[in-house]
C-alpha positions in Angstrom: 119.5 111.7 67.9 117.9 114.5 69.9 114.4 113.5 71.1 111.8 115.7 72.9 110.3 113.7 75.8 107.0 114.7 77.3 104.9 113.2 80.1 101.2 114.2 80.3 99.8 114.0 83.7 96.5 115.1 85.2 97.9 118.4 86.5 101.2 119.0 84.7 103.2 118.2 81.6 106.8 117.2 82.4 109.3 117.5 79.6 113.0 117.4 78.7 115.5 116.4 76.0 116.8 112.9 75.6 120.2 112.9 73.9 123.3 110.6 74.1 121.6 108.5 76.7 120.9 111.4 79.0 117.7 113.3 80.0 118.4 117.0 80.4 116.6 120.3 80.6 113.8 118.9 82.8 110.9 121.2 83.4 107.1 121.2 83.6 104.0 123.4 83.0 100.4 123.0 84.0 98.3 120.7 81.8 95.4 122.5 80.0 92.1 120.9 80.9 89.5 122.9 79.0 89.7 120.7 75.8 92.1 118.4 73.9 92.9 121.1 71.4 94.4 123.3 74.1 96.5 120.3 75.3 97.7 119.6 71.8 98.7 123.3 71.4 100.6 123.2 74.6 102.5 120.1 73.6 103.4 121.7 70.3 104.6 124.9 71.9 106.8 122.9 74.4 108.5 121.0 71.6 109.1 124.1 69.5 110.6 125.7 72.5 113.1 122.9 72.9 114.8 123.6 69.6 115.4 121.2 66.7 114.5 117.6 67.5 114.6 114.4 65.4 111.5 112.9 67.1 109.1 113.3 70.0 108.2 110.6 72.6 105.1 111.2 74.6 103.9 109.4 77.8 100.3 110.0 78.5 97.5 109.0 80.8 94.8 106.9 79.2 94.7 103.9 76.9 96.6 104.4 73.6 96.5 102.3 70.4 99.3 101.6 68.0 98.5 104.7 65.9 98.9 107.0 68.8 95.1 107.5 69.3 93.7 108.0 72.8 91.3 105.1 73.1 89.9 106.0 76.5 90.7 108.4 79.3 88.6 109.2 82.3 90.6 112.3 83.2 89.8 116.0 83.4 89.7 116.6 79.6 86.3 115.5 78.5 87.2 115.2 74.8 90.6 113.6 75.1 89.2 110.2 74.4 89.4 109.7 70.6 92.2 112.3 70.0 94.6 111.2 67.3 97.5 112.7 69.2 100.3 111.2 67.1 98.8 112.2 63.7 98.0 115.8 64.8 101.5 116.4 66.3 103.3 114.9 63.4 101.5 117.2 61.0 102.2 120.3 63.2 105.8 119.5 64.1 107.0 117.7 61.0 108.9 115.0 62.9 108.0 111.4 64.0 106.0 111.2 67.2 105.6 108.1 69.4 102.7 108.1 71.9 102.4 105.5 74.7 100.4 105.0 77.9 102.2 106.4 80.9 102.7 103.2 82.9 103.8 101.3 79.7 106.3 104.2 79.2 107.5 103.9 82.8 107.8 100.2 82.6 109.9 100.5 79.4 112.2 103.0 81.1 112.6 100.6 84.0 113.1 97.7 81.6 116.0 99.5 79.8 117.7 101.5 82.5 116.0 100.7 85.9 114.9 97.9 88.2 113.9 95.6 85.3 117.0 96.0 83.1 118.2 92.4 83.9 114.8 90.8 83.4 113.1 90.0 80.1 109.8 89.3 81.8 108.2 91.4 84.6 105.1 93.2 85.8 105.1 96.9 86.7 102.6 98.6 89.0 102.4 102.2 90.0 100.5 103.3 93.1 99.2 106.9 93.0 95.7 108.4 92.7 94.8 105.1 91.0 96.9 101.9 90.3 98.5 101.6 86.9 100.0 98.4 85.4 102.2 97.2 82.6 103.5 93.9 81.4 106.9 93.2 79.8 107.1 89.8 78.2 110.2 88.4 76.3 111.8 91.8 76.4 108.8 93.7 74.8 105.8 95.5 76.1 102.7 93.3 76.0 99.8 95.6 75.0 96.9 93.1 74.6 94.3 92.6 71.8 93.2 96.3 72.0 96.3 98.0 73.4 94.9 98.1 76.9 96.6 95.3 78.8 97.8 95.8 82.4 94.8 97.6 83.9 95.5 96.0 87.2 93.8 98.7 89.2 90.5 97.5 87.7 90.8 94.0 89.2 87.7 93.1 91.3 89.0 91.6 94.5 86.5 92.7 97.1 83.0 92.5 95.7 81.0 91.3 92.7 80.0 94.7 91.4 80.3 94.6 87.5 83.3 96.5 86.2 81.2 98.4 83.7 79.2 100.1 86.4 82.0 102.5 87.1 84.7 103.0 89.7 82.7 101.9 92.7 83.8 99.7 95.6 84.8 96.7 93.6 88.2 97.9 92.3 91.6 97.1 93.6 92.7 100.7 93.3 89.9 101.9 95.5 91.4 99.9 98.4 95.1 99.8 97.6 96.0 103.1 95.8 98.1 105.7 97.5 95.0 107.9 97.5 93.1 105.2 99.4 95.8 105.2 102.1 95.7 109.0 102.4 91.9 109.0 102.7 92.0 106.4 105.4 94.7 108.3 107.3 92.9 111.6 107.0 89.9 110.0 108.8 92.3 109.6 111.8 94.1 113.0 111.4 92.8 115.6 108.9 96.3 117.1 108.7 97.5 114.0 106.8 96.8 115.4 103.3 99.4 113.6 101.2 101.4 110.4 101.0 104.6 112.0 102.3 102.9 113.2 105.5 101.3 109.8 105.9 104.5 107.9 105.5 106.2 110.2 108.0 103.8 108.6 110.6 104.5 105.0 109.6 105.3 104.0 113.2 102.5 106.0 114.8 100.3 103.6 116.9 97.2 105.6 116.1 97.7 104.8 112.4 98.8 101.2 112.7 95.4 99.8 111.8 95.3 102.0 108.7 98.6 100.9 107.5 98.0 97.2 108.3 94.7 97.2 106.4 96.1 99.1 103.4 99.2 96.9 103.2 97.0 93.8 103.3 94.9 95.2 100.4 98.0 95.9 98.4 99.2 92.4 99.0 95.8 90.9 97.9 96.4 92.3 94.4 100.0 91.4 94.2 99.4 87.8 95.3 96.6 87.5 92.8 98.9 88.7 90.0 101.7 86.5 91.1 99.5 83.4 91.1 98.2 84.3 87.6 101.5 85.3 85.9 104.1 83.4 88.0 106.5 86.3 87.3 110.1 86.4 88.3 109.9 90.1 89.1 107.4 92.8 90.0 108.6 96.4 89.8 106.6 98.8 92.0 106.5 102.5 91.5 104.8 105.7 92.8 106.0 108.2 95.3 104.7 106.4 98.3 106.5 103.2 97.4 109.9 105.0 97.6 109.5 104.6 101.4 111.8 101.6 102.0 110.2 100.4 105.2 106.7 100.6 103.8 107.9 98.6 100.8 109.5 96.0 103.1 106.2 95.5 104.9 104.3 95.1 101.7 106.7 92.5 100.5 106.6 90.6 103.8 102.8 90.6 103.8 102.6 89.5 100.2 104.9 86.5 100.8 102.6 85.2 103.5 99.9 84.9 100.9 101.8 82.9 98.3 101.2 79.2 97.5 104.3 77.0 97.5 106.1 77.2 94.2 105.6 81.0 93.8 108.3 82.1 96.2 110.8 82.8 93.3 109.2 86.2 92.6 111.2 89.3 93.4 109.6 92.6 94.4 111.7 95.6 93.6 111.2 99.4 94.0 111.2 101.3 90.8 114.5 103.1 90.3 113.8 105.9 87.9 111.3 107.9 90.0 109.2 110.4 88.1 111.6 110.4 85.2 110.6 106.8 84.2 107.8 107.9 81.9 109.9 110.5 80.1 112.8 108.1 79.7 110.6 105.3 78.5 108.8 107.5 76.0 112.1 108.8 74.6 113.5 105.3 74.3 110.4 104.0 72.5 110.6 106.9 70.0 114.3 106.2 69.6 113.6 102.5 69.0 110.8 103.4 66.4 113.3 105.5 64.5 
């Protein structure tokens, strides 16, 4: 089978072809943000430009139901929520389309070909602008009663502000996302404008309090999830988590917060990088066929 794989992010659409167990022809183009119709048109144009395909697998930001409808997204496209993406694209392209949440897609890629390939049960978290989550149970994605399970970034760990009041100070991701680390580092040195620059200063004494505080916040969320799920494995992704020393410090801090009996958990860095969502979406489409 020849499957078009697409990953819709806030700023870019990544895409390629999945065939014979390989992802090839990787490229990207800016994501339209004016309206959902412009995004749909861009997706259709990309797929047509890839030549004949048997199916399309799409990884997208936002919550997605089993019919490929965008249940909710707080991103830049105001009318993306409610878009029946699967139905529209199937009508326009004439091939089966599978649409999945981006972290679910990444987790499935890791489950099949990455850090989770030897585990039937694990949690997956990605640390970026926010914090995304996914749950793999008994070798399958667990999506919850309304297809929205795994919103770990919305855990309230630091205050009692109601979740429905919006993304205020209560949320895990506002303390422990990569964006939160960058913001804190910029307060010390305005030149630290992205995660790569921040991680290059991991051993800078001036930034030690920033890193220590952020690592502790990351560990708060991880230890909470470990005590709830008692998982054997947590896979952690996002560009900033590719830094091996930073990952080591997070794991060490997390283990200091675990009750006896929970030490069995393994923490692993995601292995597929920014290809995880593409690979997972393609594999889900392949599985659906």
